[in-house]
ZAMARSE-792955 format. One record per residue (C-alpha): x, y, z; residue in three letters. Coordinates in steps of 0.02 Angstrom, whole numbers, plus 50000, padded with zeros to 5 digits. Layout:
<drentors>
XYZALA ...
</drentors>
This chain:
<drentors>
549255617953660MET 548825603353773PHE 549685587853842THR 548855571053872LEU 549215560554027GLY 548785542154052LEU 548845532854218ASP 548845514054194ILE 548125507254356GLY 547565489954405SER 545805496254443SER 545565508154297SER 546445518554165ILE 546375537254197LYS 546635550554065ALA 546895569354088ALA 547135584053972LEU 548095599254036VAL 548615616053967ASP 550435613753914ALA 550915631353968ARG 550075632454139THR 549795614254189GLY 547955618154222ALA 546775603354205VAL 545475604954067VAL 544765587354070GLY 544875570554159ALA 544085553654124THR 544295535454170HIS 543855518454099ALA 543115505954116PRO 541575511654212ARG 541755497054333ASP 543425492354408GLU 544505480654305MET 544575462954373PRO 546155454854440ILE 546235436354402GLU 546905424354533ALA 547085407054453PRO 547935401054613GLN 548055408254790PRO 549295422554796GLY 549265425354607TRP 548685441354523ALA 548575443354335GLU 547805455054208GLN 547685455154018ALA 548745469453945PRO 547505470853801GLU 546215475953932GLN 547325490753982TRP 547475496153801TRP 545615495153765ARG 545265505653920SER 546585518353866CYS 545665520753703ALA 543995522053791GLU 544635534853918ALA 545485545753786VAL 543985545453669GLN 542915551053816ALA 544065566053840LEU 543635572953669TRP 541785571553708GLN 542015579453880GLN 543125594053831THR 542665597253648GLN 544515601153621ILE 545205596853450ALA 546425582053465PRO 547565591253343GLN 548015603053486GLN 548885589153586VAL 550775591353577VAL 551435577553692ALA 550915562053792ILE 551495556253965GLY 551255539754056LEU 551115534254236GLY 550835515854272TYR 550655501954400GLN 552395496354453MET 553285479554466HIS 552255470054337GLY 552905458354202LEU 552295458854023VAL 553185446653906ALA 553195448253717LEU 553735436053582ASP 554775440753430GLU 553215446753338GLN 552745458153482GLY 551315447253544ARG 550945444953729VAL 551405427053776VAL 550455425753941ARG 549385436754055PRO 550355450354144ALA 550955445654319ILE 550545461654414ILE 551205470654568TRP 550195461554702CYS 550615444054640ASP 551575434054772SER 552155418754674ARG 553985424154650ALA 554455427154833VAL 555495411154840ALA 556395415554678GLU 556915432354746GLY 557455425054912GLU 558555412154826ALA 559425425854726ALA 559655436154886TRP 560545421354963GLN 561565417054808ALA 562185434854771LEU 562335439254955GLY 561495452655058GLU 562975464655047ALA 563025463754856TYR 561145465954836CYS 561055480854953LEU 562555489354874GLU 562165486254691HIS 560275483854682LEU 559775493354842LEU 558515479354869ASN 558275460754873SER 557605454054707PRO 556125450254819GLY 554485448454727ASN 554825461254592PHE 554855460154401THR 556535451254391ALA 555975437554510ALA 554335435554414LYS 555325432754255LEU 556355419554346ARG 554735411254403TRP 554165409954222VAL 555865402754174GLN 555735389154308ARG 553895384754304TRP 553335389054127GLU 554865384654022PRO 553875383253861GLN 553215400853887VAL 554945407153933PHE 555685400253772GLU 554505411653674ARG 555015427653767ILE 555945440353661HIS 555665456053768ARG 555025459453943ILE 554115475553982LEU 553345484254131LEU 551495488754114PRO 551925506654065GLY 553225500453941ASP 551875489853861TYR 550705504653838ILE 552165514753770ALA 552455500253648TYR 550635500853593ARG 550755519753573LEU 552385520353475THR 552685502853407GLY 554375502853495GLU 554825492053646ALA 555845503053766THR 556065506053952THR 556895518454071THR 558185517954211VAL 556765522154331CYS 555815507054264GLY 557265494854271LEU 557635500054450SER 555845496154505GLU 556025478854427GLY 557685476354521ILE 558535475754352LEU 559685490854375TRP 561415490754455ASP 561665507454543PHE 563525504554567THR 563845500954383GLN 562485512754319ALA 561975498654201ALA 560735484154190PRO 560935471154329ALA 561965458554231ARG 562535448654384ALA 560735444654430LEU 560295439554252LEU 561875429054238GLU 561425420054400LEU 559825414354317TRP 560605411754144ASN 559445424754070ILE 560105434853923SER 560135453853947PRO 559415454753771SER 557675452453847VAL 557825470253916LEU 557245483553793PRO 558305498853748PRO 558345513553867LEU 557495530353839VAL 557505545353958PRO 556125547654086VAL 555915565654026PHE 556195567353839GLY 555795559553672TYR 555275541153687GLN 554465538353518GLY 553045544953410ALA 551215539853405LEU 551025526553270CYS 549595526153146ALA 548675511653227LYS 548725519453401ALA 548235536453332ALA 546675529053254ALA 546205520353417ALA 546425536053522LEU 545715548553398GLY 547365558053389LEU 548495563453245PRO 549945552053204GLU 551685557553258GLY 551325565553429ILE 552865562253539PRO 552835551853698LEU 553935562353813THR 553755555353989TYR 553545538654077ARG 553655533554261ALA 552925521054384GLY 551395526654479ASP 552255530954642GLN 553695541454570PRO 552415549354454ASN 551215553254597ASN 552675561054690ALA 553025572154539PHE 551185577254533ALA 551335582354717LEU 552955592154684ASN 554015579654781ALA 555675581054691LEU 556865587054827ARG 557685577054967PRO 556525576555117GLY 554895577555019ASP 553695563755075VAL 552035558954995VAL 550665546555033ALA 549425537654923ASN 547915527154970ALA 547245519154812GLY 547095500354785THR 548715499254883SER 549355511355016GLY 551035519754993VAL 552215531655079VAL 553615537754965TYR 555055549055018GLY 556405557154912VAL 558225555754969VAL 559915560854896ALA 560915545854954GLN 560795527154937ARG 559645519755067VAL 559395501155087ALA 558415491655218ASP 559245474955262PRO 557535468255313GLN 556775474055148GLN 555215481155229ARG 555435496555120VAL 556245497954950ASN 557275510754856THR 557105515054672PHE 557715528554552ALA 556595543854561HIS 555985552854405VAL 557395565654415ASN 558775553554463HIS 560485555254381GLN 562075545454420PRO 562965561754467ASP 561445569354555ASN 560595555654656LEU 558725556854679ARG 558025540754749LEU 556295536354809GLY 556115525954968VAL 554455516754954LEU 553385508555086LEU 551935498755010CYS 550415490655090ILE 549495479854963ASN 547845479955057GLY 547165497755062CYS 545775504154948GLY 545465486254893ILE 544905482655073LEU 543665497055066TYR 543035491254895ARG 542775473654964TRP 541805480755112LEU 540715491454997ARG 540275476054894GLN 539885466555054LEU 538695480355111LEU 537635478454955GLY 537435484554776PRO 536645501154828GLY 538055506154945CYS 539135521054892ARG 540785527054963TYR 539905542855023SER 538705531855122ASP 540185522855200MET 540985539355249GLU 539395544755340ARG 539335527955428LEU 541175528955478ALA 540975546655544ALA 539505541155652SER 540565528155744ALA 541745533555884PRO 543655534055862PRO 544315516755895GLY 542715509255821ALA 542165503155993ASP 543545490055993GLY 543365482955817VAL 545055480755736CYS 545425477355551VAL 547085471055483LEU 547065475655296PRO 548345462755238PHE 547265452855117GLY 548025456654948ASN 549605446154935GLY 551285445555023ALA 551705461855112GLU 553485468355094ARG 553235478855251MET 552975462255342LEU 554545454555263GLU 553555446455122ASN 552355437355236ARG 550525435555193ASP 549505434555354PRO 547855438355268GLY 546575451255320ALA 545725449655490ARG 544285457655582ILE 544615456455769LEU 543555459355925HIS 541905459455830LEU 540375458455943ASN 538735453855857PHE 537705462655990ASN 538655479155989ARG 539415482255820HIS 538605488655661THR 539155492455482PRO 539665509555546ALA 540955501755661HIS 541615490955519LEU 541795505955402CYS 542745515855534ARG 543825500955584ALA 544295497855402ALA 544865515955377LEU 545785515855543GLU 546585499055502GLY 547365506055343VAL 547935521755438ALA 548715510955575PHE 549625500755442ALA 550325516455360LEU 550845523455529ALA 551705506855567HIS 552685508755406GLY 553095526955439LEU 554025521655594GLU 555095510255486GLN 555495524755368LEU 555945536055513ARG 557095522555582ALA 558035523055415LEU 558305541755437GLY 556955548455322LEU 556405565455390PRO 554545568455406LEU 553865585855439SER 552345584855326THR 551435572655213LEU 550785577055040ARG 549355567754959ALA 548125569254817ALA 546345572554874GLU 545695556354802GLY 545375538054844ASN 545395535555034LEU 546005553455059PHE 544255558855007LEU 543765552355179SER 543915565155317GLY 543955551055444VAL 545445542855359PHE 546445558955328ALA 546195565055506GLN 546645548055581THR 548265547155481LEU 548745565055525ALA 548455561255709ASN 549475545255702LEU 550915552755601ALA 550935568355708GLY 551205579555555VAL 550035589755444PRO 549425582555279ILE 549425593955127GLU 548055588855005LEU 548215592754819PHE 546895592554684ASN 547875581554565THR 548035563654503SER 549275552154421GLY 548565556054249ALA 548695574754282VAL 550495572854342GLY 550935562754186ALA 550185576154074ALA 551125590054166GLN 552735580054155ALA 552475577353969ALA 552605596253943ALA 554305596054031MET 554825580953930GLY 554405590153770LEU 555795602353816GLU 556905588253884ALA 556955597454052LEU 557715589854208PHE 556455595954338PRO 556815602054513SER 554995606354543GLU 553265604854470ASN 552615622854473PRO 550855617254430ALA 550655607954596ALA 549805618354732THR 549115612254898ALA 547235615154912MET 546965611955098ARG 547825605455254TYR 547355592555385VAL 548205597055549GLU 548525583455678PRO 547395584055829GLU 547935579356003ARG 548405560956008TYR 547035555156126THR 547045540056240ASP 545725531556134VAL 546875531655982TYR 548345525556084GLN 547275511156148THR 546575507355975ALA 548295507455896ARG 549015496256033ALA 547565484156003ARG 547945484455816TRP 549815481255844GLU 549385466555958ASP 548255459455824GLY 549665461055697LEU 550885452055813ARG 549655437955838GLN 549345436255651SER 551225434655625LEU 551395421455760GLY 551935432855900GLY 551295435056077THR 550065449156118PRO 550595462656240ALA 548945461256333PHE 
</drentors>
């Protein structure tokens, strides 16, 4: 028996097949071959076509059967992880009414800020644990204000993972975990955020019915079965946003567990057992995959939009023949601190860590006579590590304990330069796991098949450790230079 996991990213769709009894990975694929584009019709916008996600799902799953030679009839359950905070809107016939507004889109900042002011900081922090900010709810409000003809056609709103679940099962549903990430869940009332919707005169009927995170969510319909090469009727038994799902894959289910991710965006995500809310909204709190009203499990999330996307941009700039392995060799050949070059990775929309400001990416202290592509590669990796370390200080200030970081050995964590730099800056070891979001979703689907409420993921095992080295003067100087550059980009005064 096997379970299928899908990870709906903004760069690609990943699929994994695991043994339902042991959680061992038997196959993994992704599609499309090249990274999916993100459309930006206006500055600060970011959109994708949901149909593109579905086509890539079918392509990735079909590739699994070729790779593994396992009979699709042996699949007993499906699990989903997905990019968070997006908005997919359907009409009454179930058709998408406009391109999806995805996680790194900045257009709805003003809508969220207006709701924060109207409802009041105290109410938002107590009931929503967040400002409506730039999340799914605020994106819906933006459509209501600026695309009224489109809004009039909306019958249901879905998150990206909800949309793929809809294509799989033919049923539009969501989860408490999903509503919380859209700032559409009231933690005090344990119900949808009616006060926010009433403020905007939006009917709660646009929200789909709730299903459990772990448990039966629908059965594979005939049309989806034909597209994926699977038998009809296989149950969908798990669904969660990418960061809660990645935390599950890394066995982060208990209070005090902290994980990091460095894909298109960079994330630190810590599990807590009490409500945590940041008045400055630099970090955000959502329901974790094993959250229950009488057994709180919340995820405190720090997100940096510009992370792997910065490294992808640099690879494209270095030429069509450049590979990430080439960039790692270049970065390793440059000295720590990159001989003064400093990169601010904030070039992918408004940054919540920076209070929803969008300073743009910057390369500072570049000298045409001294610096080479090697310095740029190292400075880019260090810039992302400095940004994550900056955010870690904010999490620590909120009382989140940090004794170790867990991460999947993928994306930027494939870089020894990056992993070692972050371990040095954080001052804690990094545990690296051979897993992925798709693998975690497949492992979780097995638990969902039994409707289990997990306290651990026994299939998750650390493969190696990166211990922090002595925090040298060169890193202190480089980090101080980076912090000064950040202050200047935000309109502040440099320290030196």
